[in-house]
C-alpha positions in Angstrom: 94.7 84.6 115.1 93.6 87.0 112.4 94.0 86.1 108.7 96.3 88.7 107.1 94.3 88.8 103.9 92.5 92.1 103.5 88.9 91.5 102.3 86.4 93.9 100.9 82.6 94.0 101.4 79.6 96.2 101.8 78.0 96.9 105.1 74.7 95.2 104.6 73.1 95.9 108.0 74.1 98.2 110.9 72.5 98.6 114.3 74.0 101.8 115.5 72.4 101.7 118.9 74.0 98.3 119.5 77.3 98.9 117.7 77.3 96.0 115.3 76.2 94.8 111.8 77.0 92.5 109.0 79.2 92.8 106.0 78.3 91.2 102.6 81.7 90.1 101.3 82.6 90.9 97.7 83.8 87.3 97.2 80.3 85.9 97.8 81.1 84.3 101.1 78.5 84.3 103.9 77.8 87.6 105.7 80.3 88.4 108.4 79.8 90.0 111.8 81.5 93.3 112.5 81.5 95.2 115.8 82.2 98.9 116.3 85.4 98.0 118.2 86.8 96.6 114.9 86.6 100.1 113.4 88.8 101.9 116.0 90.0 105.3 114.9 87.5 106.0 112.1 86.4 109.7 111.9 82.8 108.6 111.8 80.6 105.7 112.6 79.6 103.3 109.8 76.4 103.4 107.9 74.6 100.9 105.8 76.1 100.8 102.3 79.6 101.7 103.4 82.4 99.7 101.7 84.6 98.1 104.3 88.1 96.6 104.2 88.8 94.1 106.9 90.5 91.0 108.1 88.8 87.8 109.4 89.3 86.2 112.8 87.4 83.7 115.0 85.7 84.9 118.2 85.9 82.9 121.4 82.9 80.8 120.2 84.6 79.9 117.0 82.4 82.1 114.8 84.0 84.3 112.1 84.1 88.1 112.6 85.7 91.1 111.0 88.7 92.7 112.7 91.0 95.6 111.9 88.3 97.1 109.7 88.2 100.5 108.0 85.6 102.4 106.0 86.6 103.2 102.4 87.1 106.9 102.0 86.9 107.8 105.7 90.0 109.2 107.4 91.3 108.1 110.8 90.6 110.5 113.7 93.6 112.7 114.6 94.4 112.1 118.2 95.0 115.4 120.1 98.4 115.6 121.8 97.1 116.1 125.3 99.8 116.0 127.9 99.4 113.4 130.6 98.2 114.8 134.0 101.2 113.3 135.7 103.5 115.5 133.6 101.7 118.6 134.8 101.9 117.5 138.4 105.6 116.7 138.0 106.2 120.2 136.5 104.4 121.9 139.3 106.2 119.8 142.0 109.6 120.7 140.4 108.6 124.4 140.3 107.7 124.3 144.0 110.9 122.5 145.0 112.9 125.0 142.9 111.2 127.9 144.6 111.7 126.5 148.0 115.4 125.8 147.4 115.9 129.3 146.0 114.1 130.9 148.9 116.2 128.9 151.4 119.5 130.0 149.9 118.6 133.7 149.3 
């Protein structure tokens, strides 16, 4: 379970090709692992030297890792409001049924 305390640190190392790095916490604790999946929704990928805000959790092996992380000064990506394909299919189907019913009664 994640600790609800928000911590701050600097991204000390980052391996962009592998999607992970280590944060040097401001409080002087040991460096903490961070995976790209912990930075969901950020408008850009992290780079060395970024200030990160994060929570701490344990992975399945019991090691500490950063979760729910965000990069200071970087906005979240805006999700485009793309309609689901099934809505389009439903609209087309209803249109065809309506046209068939109208043709039958005319």
